[in-house]
N, C-alpha and C positions, 0 to 999 in steps of 0.2 A: 782371322787373317787367311786361313786356308780356304781356297776357292772363293775368296771375298765374301764369306758367309758372316752373318752377324751373330754375335754371342753376348750373353749376359755374364759379365765378369764375376758377379756375385754367385751365380750358379756354378761357374767353373771353380771358384775358390771353395764353395760349400761342398761340391763333389770331391775335390781333391782332399779336403780335410776329412771327409767321411771315409775315403779310402785309406788315408793315413791312420785314422783311429782303428779301422778294421785290422790293420796289419802292423801296428806298433805295439810296443810294450804297454801293459796296463799301468805301469808305474808312472806314466806321463799324465794320467788323469788326476785332477785335483781331488783331495779328500772330501771337500764340501759338495762334490757332485755325486757322491755315492747315493744309491737309492735307499729309500726307507725300507726297512724290513730286515736289514742286516743287524741283528740284535747283539748286544754285548752284555756280558754279565757285569754286575756291579763289583765283583770281587777281583782285586789285583793278584790274588794267588789262587791256586787250584782248590776247588771245593768238591767234596764227594757228591755223587749223584744221590737221588732218593733211593731208599731200599728197593731192591729188585731191579734196579736199572744199572746198566753198564755204561761207563763213560770212556770214550775213546778220544784221546788227544792226538792230533796229527799236525805235522809241519813239514815243509819242504825247504831245501837249500840248493843253491846253484853256484857253480864256479864257471870259468870259461869253457871247460870241457866236460863237466860232469853235473848231474843232478842227483839229489838224494832225498829220501823221505824217511821221517821217523814216526812211528805209530806206537802208542802206549795205551793199553786198556787196563782200567781199574774198576773195582766194584764200589759199593756204597760204604764199605769200611776203609776205602783207600788202598786196599790190597792190590798189588800188581797181579794181573791175570795173564796177560800176554803182551809181548812187544814184537814189533817187526821193523825191518829196515829194508829200504829199496835203494838201489844204487845203479846208475847207468851212465853210459857215455852220452854227451849232449853236444850237438852242433846246431846252433841257431841263435835267435835273438831274444826269445822270451823264456829263458831257462827258469827264472824265478816262478813265473805263473804256472809253467808246466810242472815244476817240482811240487808246488802247492796243490795243484789239481791231482797229480799222481798220488800224493800223500793222502788226499781225501778219498780217492778211489780205493787205495790199499786199506784205509780204515774201514770203509764200507765192506770190503771183501773179508776183513777180519771179523766184523760183526756178523756177517752172513755165515761164515764158517763156524762161529761159536753158537749159532742158532739162538740168539737172545731175542726175547720178546720186546724188551724196552731198552733203548739205547740213546745216548746223547753223544754227538760228535762235535768236538770243539776244534776250532781252527783260528789261527791269528792273522789270517789274510781276509780282511774285510771285503776285498774285491771278489775273492773266490766264493765266500759265503753269499754275497749278493748275487753272483751269477747262478748259484744253485737254488736260491730262494725265489728268484724272479725270472721266469722264462722269457720275459719281454726284453731283457737286457741283451745287448750285443757284446759278446765276449770275444777275445782274440781267437782267430780262426785256428791257430795251432793247438788249442785245447778242445776243439769241438768234439772230437771222438771221446775224449775223457769225460767231458761234461755229460754227453749222451749216455755213456756207460754208468756214470754216477746216478743219473736220473732213473735209469732202468733198475739199478740196485735199490735205490731209495723206495721205489714202488713195492719192493718185496717186504717192507717192514710195516707193521701195523702201528707201532708207537716209536717214532724216531724224531729227534730234535736236532737241528743244526744250529750251532751258536758261534758267533764271533766272540773271541776273548782276547784279552791283552796277552802279550808275549810272556809276561810274568805268570799268568794263569795257564800257560801252555809250555812251561819251561822244560818239562821232561822230554816232550816230543821235539822241541826246538833244539835242545842240547844233543839229542840223539842224531838228528838230521845234520847238525853242524859238525859234530865230532867225528862221526864215522868215515866220511869221505877221506879225511886226512890220514886216518889210521890205515885205511885200505890202500891208499897210495904209497904209504911207507913200506908195506909188506912186499 
C-alpha cells in the first residue's frame, strides 16, 4: 500500500515469521521440529562414564529477574569431583535458554580447568544440545556470544561428547540450579 507498490503477502508473512523466530523464545518451537543429532541416553537415571572419562552434568534455571546454572562433575566411579554454581541478575525475555547456555559454558570451563582428556557433558535442554551440535541451526540471537564461546572451548578438547539426557539423568545439576537462587535470595 505504501507508494502504491505491489507486494506478495506470502513473502511478508514469511519474513515476519522469520524475524519472530529469530527474536522469540526457543520454547515456542514444537519438539517434533528438533534437528536430528541431539542424542539422548537410554537411561532415565544418571550413569557413570567409562573409565578415564569425566562426566559433567549442567543445567540452567530462570526466574523473572535471575538466571542460575548448576554444574556437577563426577568420575567413572560416580565420585563427586567438583561442582559449580553461577547466579546472575537477568532482564530480558529468553532467560531459560540463556541460563541453559550459560550452564553449558560453565561446564566447559570446568572441564578445561580440570585439564581432562576425555569428557562427556550432559544437558537436559534438547534445544541447546541441538544448537551446539549443528552449526546450521538458527539459535536465539541473545545467546550468540555464549554459543560462540562454547564452540571455541569445544575445539580445545580431543575427546568430548555432548549429550541430551532426561531431567532424571541430570537431576543433581537440575536441583543445584533450581535450589540455589532461592537460598541466595533469602540471605
